[in-house]
N, C-alpha and C positions, 0 to 999 in steps of 0.2 A: 206714370207708372206707381206700381203699389209697393206700399213699404208698410212694417211693423213700426210706430212710432212710439215710445216713451215720453209722453206731456209731461209727467212728474213722476217721483222716486214711488218704489213701493214693490207688491209682489206682481208675477206674472201678470195678475187679472188686470191690473192698470194699463195694459200695453192694447193699441189698438191698429187695426188694419186699413190705411187710408188710400186713396190717390194723391199723388202730390207729381208737379212736372217734371217731367224728365230731366234728364242732368246733362251740363255741359262742360267739357271738361275744361279746366285752369291750365296753364302754363304747367308741363311737367306728367300730366295727369292722363291718365285712360279711364273709360266709363266702359264699364264690363258686366254685359248680362249676364245673371247670376243663376249659375246651371242646380247649383248645391250649395247647402252652407253649413258646417259642421256646426252643432249645439255643444257648449263645453261648459263647466260649471262656472266659470269666471264673468258668463251668459248672465245669468239670475244674479250676480250679484253688483254687476254695472248699474245695473237696473236698479240698484238698490240704495248705490251709492255708498258698499261697503267695499270697492275695488280699488285699484292704486290707480287707473285708468279712469281718468272724469270727462266725460266727453259736455258740451254744452246740451241743453236741454231746447228744443225736443232732439230726437235723435234715434237713430235705429241700431239694438243692440245685432252681435253675430260678428265673431272675430277672427273668421277663417272661411274661404269661399274657396268655390270654382267654377269658370264659365269662360267666356267668350268678350273678346274685345270688340266693342261696337262703335266706338270712336276714341282719337287720340288729339292733347293738344298738342300746341307748341312746343318743341321742345324734346319732344319724344322721340330715343334713336332705337332703342332697345324693342321695341314692339310694334305692332302692327295691328290693324281690323282684320276682324277674322280669328285670330291665333289664341288658342285657350291656353288658360294660364291657372296659376293658383295664387292667391293673394294671402298675407296677413295683414289684417285692416284694424283690427283693434276692437272695433264696433262698426255698422253700418252692414252688414252683408244680410242681415233678413231683410231682402227688400228685392226687388226684380231688376234694380241696376246699383252701381255705388261707382263711386266717383274713388279714384286711388291715384297715388304716386308710380310711375313705374320703377321706382328702387324698392318696393312693396311687392313685388311680382316676382315670380319663377317662373320660367316656361312649365306647363305639363306635361310630364312623361307620356308618348300615345299610346302605353299598355295599361295604364289607368284607366277608370269611368271618370264622371264627373261626380259621382257621389264618391267613388274613393279619396279623389284628389282631394273635394271640398274636404275630409273628414279626416285628414294626413295628419296636416301640418302641424300642428297644436300637439296632439298627444306624441307623436311617434317624434317631433324636436324635442319634447320638452323631456323624454324619458330618455332620448341619446345624450340628450347634453349635460343629463344627469347623472346615467351610470360612464358612458364615456367619457364624458368629459368630468365633472365633477368629481366622480369615486374612483373613474380609472378603474375600473372592474377588470379584474385579472381571469383568465383560464383556470377551471376551479373553483375558485371562491363560490361561497353559497351565499343568495341572495333573497331577501326578505320584502316581499311587495305586500302592501296594504292596498284594499278598495282591489283587488285583482281582477276582477270581471270589468270592471269599468275601464275608459277610453285609456286614462293612463297606463291602469294596469295591462290590458294586453298588451299595450305598445311595451311595455315596462318587460313584461313576461319574453317579448320575442327578441327583444334586444339583448337582453341579460342570456339565453340560450345562444342569441348568434357570437355572443364575447365568450362564449365558455364556460358559464355560469351554472351552477346548481340552483334551483329556483324554486322559494317555497311561495306558495298562493294562499293568504288570507282575505277570505271575502265571508258571508255574513248568510250562506246559505248552502245547500248540496249543488241546487241548479247553477247558481252562479259557480262555484268550485267546477262544476262540471264541463263550461264554457273556461275555464281556467286549463284545466286539463287539455281539453281539444287544441290550447294554444301552446302547449308545451310545459306547463309547468311539471316539475318531478316530484312535489309534496303538496298537499294540501292542509287547510287546515280553515275550520267555521270557528272561527272564534267567540259567536256566541253558543257553541254547545261545549267547546273545548277549553281544556286547560292553556293557555298561548304560551306559558315560560316553560310548563310540563314537555307541550308538545316539541316547541324548540332545542330544548334540550335533547329528548331523545332520539330527535330528527339529527342533530350536529354533533349527537356522543358525550353531549357537553361542553364542546368545544366553542358552541355560541354563532351568531352568525357573524358575514365579513360586511355587510350592505345592506342597510333599510330604506326599500323604498319608497317613503310614506306621502302620499295627498292625500290623506283623511283627517289626521290628526286625532285629537278625544283623546281618552283614557290609555288606550293601549299602545300609545307613544313611550311613555316611560318604560312600559314592561320592555319593548322592543330593544329601549338604550341595555336594560338591565342583562338582557339576554344577547349581546354583543361578545363578537369575538374581540382579542384583543387587537391596538390599530383597527377598529371597525368604521365606518364610516355610516350617517345617519343624514340621508337627504331630504332635507325639509320642502315640500314641492306644494303643498296647500294643506288648507282645513276643512273640506266637503264634511266634516261631523259637525261643525258649527263653533267647535272649541278649539281655543289656542290653548295646545298645552302649555304649563311651564314647567319644564325640565331642572332640575339640582346639578347646579353644575360641579359636587364630585361623585358624580357620576360619570362623565366623560371623563374626570383625572382615573378613577379610579380603572377605567377600563383600557386608557391610553385613547380614546377614539374620538374624530371627529363631527361634526354637526356642521352638516353645508349646506347653507340655501344658494336654492334652485329657482331663479326667477328669468324663466326663455324668455319674456316680454321684452326685458333689457337686455339681456344677451344680446339678440338680434339687432338691438339698437347702438351696444356698445363695442360687438364684436362680430362685424358683417362678413369678415375673412372668415373667421372658425366658423359661421353660421353656413357659409359658401361650403366650405368642405362640408362640414356634416350632414348637407342636403344631398350633395355626389353621394355620399357613403350611405344615406339611407334609402335613396332610388336603387342604388346597386343591389344592395338587400333585398329592396322589394322583386328587384326584376330575377331575383336570386330564388326566390320562392320564400326565403326565409323568415321573412314578413309578411301576412295574410289580417290585412284590417278587415274590423269587423263590422258592417253597418247591421242595427239590428232593428230600427225602425224608419219610417221614412214619414214628415208632417208638411204638410201646404204650409204658405205662411198665416191663415185661418187658425193653426194647430200650436204657434207657438207659445202658445199659454201650458198648453198642456202637454208639451215638448220642454220647457222649463221643468212644470211642478216635477216631472218625469225624474229631472237629472237631481231636482233639489230633493227630493225623497230616497234617492239612491236606487231607484229600480229600473235604472240603464244596465245593460252588458253592452260593450262594447262603445260605440257611437252611434249616436243617432243624427238625423239630416233632415235638412230643412228645404223643398223643393219649392223655387219661387213661381 
């Protein structure tokens, strides 16, 4: 079978597509024929050795997928050959096959295509955990979302709206903001051409925002905290900008606000029961038409370098997917 392999740490250009032996399941494992694998920002970090997850070399990147079970190992009881599943793998999904423990799988809803299922778990799981579990967004609150046209951003817009919030989308172009509007954003801010703090003040009548959803980091994070309402919640999700902001601790003191870390990868390991509840609720929202994942581009295995570079350069709206 073919797989994208990382033999040494570096930029996407160091990756290669190679033929390797087909996989054999170990005890408790299944082998999945990968139909679609979502591309996420952590994929670009793990190949550079800049992420919390550090797989041994050589490895295939790719942290989420949907596919069909090809074979099962001894001890597997919940899944069978031929079943369509979604998996969170951490790495290994940019390949024609992947071996994964059965406790990392969920049945794929019949209503989902493989493309949607393969790009659904990380962004919508992260956004739901952030907004529902960590921030406990309430109906009528105002949520500001940075990087709002990206995978996390689109998911956060739709979930915040489903929770009854007013959504302010912040992105870097009018084209991206049009995507945000199409997915339910109430207000839009182009933070490259508009004064972020002045616009937030005008939109909220000086009150400030209740929740900030920030998968970007960089220079605008502090401005957002300065624009928070009393008892606001700032969600630290990631640093797609490349700069980890340094926040002066007098700001949360003066605002009476909270800074909340969102590490979905560890959440699913530490709180599997809560994860199961979240996924049930997310699938219900999908079936109700309240969340509509956007897959904006598709690449073959040979296009992984191009896909990752598009992600790193923040040229992606919604999600992009690898089709082995």
